[in-house]
Every structure is written in structure tokens, then in C-alpha cells.
N, C-alpha and C positions, 0 to 999 in steps of 0.2 A: 529616248524621250522620257522625261520625268512626268509621271502620271498623277501625282498627288496635286490637288487643286485647292481644297478648302476643308477646314474643320468647322462645324457648327456647334456652338456651345449655348446651353440654356443659362441665362443669367437673370438675377432678380431686377436689375436696373441697368438698362443698356447704356445710358449716358455714363454712369459710374464705372462700368466695366471698360468701356471704350477709353475713358480718361486714364484708368490705371495702366492699360496696355500702351497707350501713347506716352504717358509720363515715364514709365519704368522699363518698358521693352522697346521704346523708340518706334512703335507702329504709328501709322497715320490713317485717319478715317477717309475712305474713298467712296463710300456709298451709304445711304441711310434711307429709311422709309418704313412702310408697313408691309408685312408679309402678304403677298397676293393669295387669294383663296385657292386657286389651282395649285400653286406651289405647296402650300400647307397640306392640301389633300394628297399630293404626290408623296409627301413624307409620312403619310398615315397619321397626321397630326392636325386635324381640322381646327382644333382649338387655337392653333398658332396663327390662323388667318386674322389679319388686322393688327397683330402684335408688332411692336416696334423692333426694328433690327438695324444693325450697322455692319458694314464690311470694312475690315482693316487690312492694310498692306504693310509689309516690313520696310524698314528704312532703305534697304537695298533696292527697292522697287521691283523685286521679283513678283511675278504673277501667281503667287501662292498666298491664299487669303485665310483670315480668321473671320468668322461671321458669328455675331452674338444676336440671339433672339430672346426677347423678354418673355419669361415663363414664370409661373408661380413656383416658388421653392416647395419641395416636398419634405415634410418633417422626418420621414423615414430614410431619406437618402444618406448613405455613408460612402465617401470616396473609396474606391478600390474594393468594395465589398459586394459588388454585383457584376453580372455578365454584361458584355457589350463594350463600347468604346470607353476606355478609362483614362487615357492620357494622350496628350499631344507632345511631340518631340520637335524642338526647334534647334537649329544649329547656331552656334555662337562662335565668335572669333577668339575670345579669351575667357575661359570659364572662371578663372580666379577673379578677374575684373568684374564679371557678372555677379559672382558670389558676393563681392564687396557691395555692389549696388543693391542686391536683394536683401542684404542685412538691414538696409535703411528703408525698405519698401513695405507695402502692405501684404506682400506675398510671404507665406511661411516657408522657411527652408525645411524640407522634410528629408532631404538627402544631400549632405554637403559634397563638394567635389571629391570624386574618388575614381581612380583608374580601375578599369575592369580587368580582372584576372585573365591573362592570356590574350587581351585585346588592347595593346598600348595605343592603337590608333583612335580609341574612343575615350574621351575624358568628360564624363557627365556630372551634372548635379540635378536635383529635383526640387520643385517648389509647389506649393498649393495656393491657389487664389481664393479670395473671399467667397466665391460662388461654389467652392468645393471642387474646382477643376485642378487636375494634376498636370503639371508642365515639366517635361524633361528639357533641360538646357544643356546642350552637348557640343563640346569642342571636338572637331574632326581634325586629326593630325595627319591621317594618311588614308588611302583606300584599303579595303580588305581584298583578299585574293578574288572573292566571288563578286564584289560589288564596286561600283563607283559611288562614292559618298560626296555630298555637297561641301564646299568650302564657304564659310560665311564671308559675305561681302560688306558686312557692317557688324558692329559689336554684337548685336542680337539680330539674327536674320530670319529665315523663313522656316515654316513647318516643313519637315521632311519625312517624318514617320508618324503614323497613327497606331496606337496600341489598344488591342481588344482583349478582354478576358473571356475565356471559353469554358463551358462545362465539359466539352469533349474536344480536345485539341485536334486529334486526328480527323474527326468528322468535320470540323470547321475548315481545316486545310483542304480536305477533299471537296467540300462544297465550293470554296472559292476557286479552286482549280477548275472544277467542272462548269460552273456557271459564269464566272468572271474571266476565265481563261488566263489566269496568272500562274506563275511557276513557283514551285516550292524552293525556298532558299535553304539557309542553314537551320538545322534543328540542334538544340543543345539543352542541357540542364545546368543552371547556374545558381549561385547564391544570390538571392533576389530580395534585398532588404525591404523594398517597398511592400511586397506581398507578405513577407514574414511579419512585418510590423502591423500591417492591416488586420492580420488574422491571429496575432499572438503566437506565432510559430517560432521555433528556434531559428536564429539567423543562419546557422550552418546548414539548414535543410535545403537541398537543391530543388529548383522548380523548373519544369519543362517549358520551353518556348520555341517558337519557330518563326521564320520570316517568309514573306511572299514577295516575289520579284517580277519585273518585266524586263527582259534582257538583263542589263547590269544595274538596273534601277531597283533598289530595295526601299520599300515605302510602307510595308505593313509588318507589324509584329503581333503575333497571336500568342497569348499566354494561357497555359493551363491553370485554371483557378482551383483553389482548395474546395473540398466538399461543402464547406460552410458558406460558400458564395450563394447568392440568391438572384432571382430575376429582379431587375431594377424597379423599384417602386416609382410610380408616376401618376400624375393627375390624368384622368381619362381624357383622351383626345388631344393631349399636349405632347410636346417633345419630352423625352426623358431628361432628368436632371444631369448636370455635368456635360461631358462630351456626348452630343446627341446624334451626330451625323458625320460621316466621312464622305467627301466628294472627290471623284477621280475622273480624269479624262481617259478616254480609251480609243486607240487608233483602229480597233477592230469592233466598232460598235454594232455592226450588223451581226457579227458572230455572237456577241453578248445578247443582243436583242432576241436572237433565235433561242438561246439557252434560257432566257428569263421571260419569254413571251407570256407564260402563264403565272409568272411570279411577281411582275411589276405591281406595285401598289396602285398606280394609275399608268396609263400609256405614256410613252415619251412625248414631251411637249417642249417647244422652243421657248426659252426665257431670255429676257434682255439684260439681266443683272451682269455686272462685270465678272461674277463667278462663272457664268455660262458663255459669255461672249456671243450671245445671239444664237446659241446652238441648242439642240434638243437634249433633254436629260430625263431620267426616270430613276426611281428608288426601289430597291428590293430589300426585303427583310431576310437576312441570313440566319443560320442557327443562333439561338439565344436572343433573337430579335435585333441583332446588330444591323443597323441601317447603312447600306452602301448606296450612295447616289452616283450614277454613272453618266458621264457627259460625252456626247458624240463628238469625237475629235478626229474624224477621218480627213 
């Protein structure tokens, strides 16, 4: 079972953000409206109530979504310089063709296509959108020994990994394992150009990261961030800037509910949006304030 369901991004103008992703990433709008008060409260962001939102789906039609919520930009937000969700990773069919398209787009290329050392199955590039969101666009050539990785069914397909920056990687891994009942995947230290450039560090300096899995599904990457990283600045009561929320389905929701009973921001509630499919969901704040929204998928 693939658990990733949706990434929620804060954007200055929902219509403009939707148009960019539809024009340049081939997404299509499948839902729009105003954020209901109970849902905003469940995120710990009552200021999001009544704000415009849209939900987008990839050209392949897979039920993995991007959701944009209109939020006031924060002048102190700098991409990749704070803890929490920092990037979304989308699988693509041909990264060189995507690179050519991105060169004509409003997305800034911050990492051109480059094969990863020791991982020929992964061929990624990275871009940044006008709202400060970081997007990895990754061609999958093969599975890894530990994981089954998605193959794109359209030139630019679905979200398949969410990336979080951590102040204490080991503590975050332990928290996710204990409360969300996910398994530790591969841990490694790699040359990580995105982090090096964001913090002015030597590109040759290795940075620790680890993955979290469910069975052979890998969908979380947790990165150890440098000491210079900060808690993300935000307007009180609103979603944080950039990637604000990661939403996941869970086949053992009862077990998660027991682990998070005293940690949910609000109690699980059934929502009608296509993201939830008429099922219950609740949100929990992990270390560093990283928001995990868990959807009951028994």
C-alpha cells in the first residue's frame, strides 16, 4: 500500500499557483473552495479558516494530491533554512525533457539533472516555485533493494516523497516510529547540494539523512539540518510558509490513534474532500513542529 496522499502548500495566490502547476507540471484542478473551520482548527491553523484552497491531481490520474491554501507570505521565510517540511518530490518519466520545460517556466532550476553517487536508479533535478516551495523532480529507473519506487505514468506524475528538515534526526526518526508506526529505512550521509547552498557550506561536506517506510513503500525523507537552521517563521494562527502539511493514509489507524490520543491537535473528524474520501483524519505536531495529517484507511 502506498501511504502518501497529499502535500499542502501555503501560497500567496491560489489561482496563480494552480495555473502554474497546471500549465507547467500538467496537473489539473479537481476541487476548490474555502477551508472549513474544523479542518483549519485540526491543523492548528485557525487563521486558515475561510481561506481559498484548490486541490490538484497529476495527469496520470493517480489519487495523490497537491493542495494549495492561500496564506499571507512571511517576510522572514527562506526556503530550506528552517525545520519542518521543506520539499516535495514528484516522479517524472524523463528528467531531461522536464529540465528543458522548466528552463522556459517560472520555476527556478536550483539543481540541474544529476545522477546520485552510488544510486543509478535515481535521476533527480530540483526547482523552486514563486511561493518559495522546493520541488524535486525525479526520474526512477529501477527499484532499490529495500524499496519499490513508483514509475511515472505521465511526463510529470505524482508526489511520492515528502522531505523534512530536523534539528535532531535520531529523535525525529524515533518519534515517527513510536507514534506513527512506520519503519526505519536506509540511513546515509551524502553530498547534498541543496543544503550546502542554502547554508553556505562546502559542497563536499556530507549531510545525514534517513528514510521511513511502510513495508516496501518509501515516502518520507528526514534530513539532519545544520545548526544554523531555525524554527520556521509564520503568521500566528496560519499555516507555515512553504510546504505546510503532509497527509498520509494509514491502514492501522486504531493503533496510531492510541499512540497519538493525547497529541492530536483536535480529535479525528470525517471530512468530505477528495483528499479524505469521506474518512476520518487528524493532525499531530511532531518534533520541530512538523505537521503530520493521518487519514483512517482501514
